[in-house]
N, C-alpha and C positions, 0 to 999 in steps of 0.2 A: 428457425429455430438454429440455433448456434452449437453445430456438430462437429467444428473443428477440433481438429487433435491439437496439444498445446507441446511444440517443440521444444526440447531440452538437451541440452551441451554438453551430456555427460551418460554414462552407460545407461542412465533411465529410458531414453529415446524418446518417444512420442505418447503422452499421455492421453486416454481419452475417457477414463473416468472422471466425472465433472467433480467431486470433492478433490480427487488429487489434482487437478487441474487449478481450483479455486486455492488450496495451499500454494501451489508451487509457484503461481502470478504472485501473489503476495510475497513471497518468500524471495523471488526474482528483483520485484521492486525494491525490496528494502535492502538488497544487496548490489542492485545494478549501479554502474558509474555510467552518466550521462555521455561524456567521452568515450567510451570504451570501444566504439567502433566507428570507424572511418567509412563505411558501406551506409550504416543507418545513422550517422551525426544528424542529431536533432530529433530523431524517433525514437531514442531510447528513453524510456520515463525511468525515475529514478527518486526517491523517497529525499536522497541527499542533496540532490539539484533542486528538488521545490523548494526544500529549505533554507538552501544559499539563494536561490534566485529571490527570496522572497522575505528578506532576513527581516526581523523584528516587526516584519507584520503578519500577526496571527491569524486573521480572517483572510488575507490573501494565500497563504502558506495552505491554510484547508482548503480554500475553494480549488488550491493549483493540485494538492493532494486527490480531491474527490474528483477532479476532473481526469486527472491521470490514471486513476483507479477503474472510473467508468468506461473509458476508452480501453484498457486491459481487457476487462472482464467482459465487456458487449463483445468482444471479437469472439470469446471462447465458453461465452455459458450463456442460458437463456432466463428472461426475466429477473436482471440483476439490480438490486439496490444498496448504493454506496452511502454508509454514513460517519463521516467524519468531524470529531470533536476535538478541539486544541485548547490546551488553557495552562497557563504560568501555575507553577507548582509554588505554595508559598511557604514561608518557615513557620515557626513557632508564634512570632509576633503578627503574622498574616501579612506579609510584605511578599512581593514577588520575589523569586530566587531566578537565576540563569537557566532553569531547567521546566522544562513544557512537559506536561502528558497528552500524548496524543491516542485518541481513541478511534479503532476503525472499525465498522460494523459493516458485511457483508452479507447479504442475503441472494441466494439466486434457485431455480428450480432445477431438480435432478429426478427426473421420472415423475413427476408431477409432484414430487414433496419438496416444499420450502426448505433450504438446508441454511443454517447460519454458521460464519465463522468470523469471529470477533478478537482482536489483537489490542492490548494496550501498551505503549511505548511510551518510554522518558526519554527525554532526549534533554542536552545540552550543547554548549557551544563546543563541544570536543567530541561529539557523536552520540551514539545509544547508551542509555545507561542501564536500562533494563529492557524486556520486551517479553511479554506474559501472554498466553492465550487466555481468552473468556468464554 
């Protein structure tokens, strides 16, 4: 049972509510920078790094995001299932554009009840275009 508290670096302090931990883990993953720490260099998980590290390869990018999120969530929550789908956005003519839709589905156990967290993120070569909760 993953009863670890999730540390934050702001006035929130330590989170122990599973739903709060799930939201914060994802927020931190979206906002983290791979090289933001010398002490933890190489161990910081970051969406931007996953995209940069696997440029123009949707399958590798999706796999790294899934691996990153699985590692992060399994450290703090129970019975975690991560689903990652990434696809190019097409224009009116059906041609691929420079944008991608990333859909994240996260399920975890909270006091015997399965909870879900879903986000859809549209990305382009400049960064995030849109983030929405599903």
